[in-house]
C-alpha positions in Angstrom: -44.0 -10.6 -36.2 -42.3 -13.7 -37.5 -43.4 -17.3 -36.8 -40.7 -19.6 -35.3 -40.6 -23.2 -34.4 -37.9 -24.7 -32.2 -37.4 -27.7 -30.0 -36.3 -26.6 -26.5 -35.3 -29.3 -24.0 -37.2 -31.9 -25.9 -40.4 -29.9 -26.3 -41.5 -28.3 -29.6 -42.7 -24.7 -29.5 -44.2 -22.6 -32.2 -44.5 -18.9 -31.5 -44.9 -15.4 -33.0 -41.8 -13.3 -32.2 -40.6 -9.8 -33.0 -37.8 -10.1 -35.6 -35.4 -8.2 -33.2 -36.0 -10.4 -30.2 -32.9 -12.1 -28.8 -33.1 -15.9 -28.2 -32.2 -15.4 -24.6 -35.2 -13.2 -24.0 -37.5 -15.5 -26.0 -36.4 -18.5 -23.9 -36.9 -16.7 -20.6 -39.9 -14.4 -21.2 -41.7 -16.4 -23.9 -41.1 -20.0 -22.9 -40.3 -19.7 -19.2 -36.9 -21.3 -19.5 -35.4 -19.1 -16.8 -32.3 -21.3 -16.2 -30.7 -19.4 -19.0 -29.4 -16.3 -17.3 -28.7 -12.9 -18.9 -25.7 -11.0 -17.7 -24.6 -8.5 -20.3 -26.7 -8.8 -23.5 -23.4 -8.2 -25.4 -22.0 -11.8 -25.5 -19.1 -10.8 -23.2 -20.0 -12.8 -20.1 -21.2 -16.2 -21.3 -24.0 -16.6 -18.6 -26.5 -17.2 -21.4 -24.6 -20.1 -23.0 -26.7 -23.0 -24.3 -26.5 -25.7 -26.9 -28.0 -24.9 -30.3 -28.1 -27.9 -32.6 -25.4 -29.4 -30.5 -23.0 -26.4 -30.5 -22.3 -24.0 -27.6 -23.6 -20.5 -28.3 -24.3 -17.4 -26.4 -28.1 -16.9 -26.7 -27.8 -13.1 -26.3 -26.0 -12.9 -29.6 -28.6 -14.8 -31.6 -32.1 -13.6 -32.7 -35.0 -15.9 -31.9 -35.8 -16.1 -35.7 -32.2 -17.4 -36.3 -33.1 -20.4 -34.1 -36.1 -21.3 -36.3 -36.1 -25.1 -36.8 -33.3 -25.6 -34.2 -32.9 -28.0 -31.4 -31.9 -26.2 -28.2 -30.7 -27.6 -24.9 -30.7 -25.3 -21.9 -29.3 -26.0 -18.4 -32.9 -27.1 -17.5 -32.9 -29.7 -20.2 -29.4 -31.0 -19.5 -30.5 -33.1 -16.5 -33.5 -34.8 -18.1 -33.7 -38.0 -20.1 -36.4 -39.3 -22.5 -38.3 -41.0 -19.8 -38.9 -37.7 -18.0 -36.8 -38.7 -15.1 -34.4 -36.1 -13.8 -30.8 -37.1 -13.4 -27.9 -34.7 -13.0 -25.4 -34.6 -15.9 -21.8 -35.5 -14.7 -20.8 -31.8 -15.3 -23.6 -30.6 -13.0 -22.6 -33.2 -10.3 -18.9 -32.2 -10.6 -19.7 -28.5 -10.1 -21.6 -29.3 -7.0 -19.0 -31.7 -5.6 -16.1 -29.3 -6.3 -17.9 -26.1 -5.3 -17.4 -24.7 -8.8 -19.9 -22.0 -8.0 -20.6 -19.3 -5.5 -23.4 -16.9 -6.3 -24.5 -19.3 -9.1 -25.2 -16.6 -11.7 -22.6 -17.8 -14.2 -23.1 -21.5 -13.4 -25.7 -22.3 -16.1 -23.5 -20.8 -18.9 -20.3 -22.3 -17.4 -21.8 -25.7 -17.3 -23.2 -25.6 -20.8 -19.8 -24.3 -22.1 -18.1 -27.2 -20.2 -20.4 -29.8 -21.8 -19.4 -28.5 -25.2 -15.7 -28.4 -24.2 -15.7 -32.0 -23.1 -17.6 -33.1 -26.2 -14.8 -31.7 -28.3 -11.9 -32.6 -25.9 -12.7 -35.4 -23.5 -9.3 -35.3 -21.9 -8.4 -31.6 -21.4 -5.4 -30.4 -19.5 -5.8 -27.6 -16.9 -4.6 -25.1 -19.4 -7.0 -26.4 -22.1 -9.9 -26.0 -19.6 -9.0 -22.5 -18.8 -8.6 -21.6 -22.5 -11.9 -23.4 -23.4 -13.9 -21.5 -20.8 -12.3 -18.1 -21.3 -15.5 -16.7 -22.9 -17.4 -17.3 -19.7 -16.8 -14.9 -16.8 -17.2 -15.7 -13.1 -16.7 -12.8 -10.6 -16.8 -14.9 -7.5 -14.7 -18.1 -7.6 -11.3 -17.3 -9.0 -11.9 -20.3 -11.4 -9.8 -22.8 -9.5 -12.8 -24.9 -8.3 -14.4 -24.6 -11.7 -11.3 -26.1 -13.3 -11.3 -28.9 -10.7 -15.0 -29.5 -11.5 -14.3 -29.7 -15.3 -11.4 -32.1 -14.9 -13.4 -34.3 -12.5 -16.4 -34.4 -14.9 -14.0 -35.3 -17.8 -12.7 -38.2 -15.8 -16.2 -39.3 -14.9 -17.4 -39.1 -18.5 -14.4 -41.1 -19.7 -15.4 -43.9 -17.2 -12.4 -43.3 -14.9 -14.5 -42.2 -12.0 -14.8 -38.7 -10.5 -12.0 -37.0 -8.8 -12.9 -36.6 -5.1 -14.5 -33.2 -4.5 -14.2 -30.7 -1.7 -17.3 -32.0 0.2 -15.9 -35.5 0.0 -12.4 -34.3 1.0 -13.7 -32.7 4.2 -15.8 -35.8 5.0 -12.7 -38.0 4.7 -10.7 -36.1 7.3 -10.7 -37.6 10.7 -11.8 -35.5 13.8 -9.0 -34.0 15.8 -9.7 -34.0 19.5 -8.6 -31.1 21.6 
């Protein structure tokens, strides 16, 4: 067993872990941070993406002992602030407004990868979004709504306002009488 200390979503944890334990499993099974989903355990799908010391990583490709001393943000910590109040991150809001999800399994990893993408490129083109998220797989959406959500979040985070989403679009249409 090895002793690890890490800050996860603003809370410091100190635990004994098996040296071969993956970070994704430690977060879910040891710390109850089940928002980080596990899809493949081989780093191919991206569902387990989170922020480790401010960088986007796939937590199924990192051992828990490698995260000793690290600061980790999961999808569950993305929405909080220091006062403890919960407020959705602009990327989370954009995914909801643009229906950038269907079954929801890939959504936590997709959102966390998007946060990193927009940190490094606050004004991406559609092609840059597609390239930036190509390590995260979605088997349901066809990616079009995910791309719309990312572009809307980027606009919102730049202070230009969100791009109207699919729910807003349908609400703006006037009724047609028969």
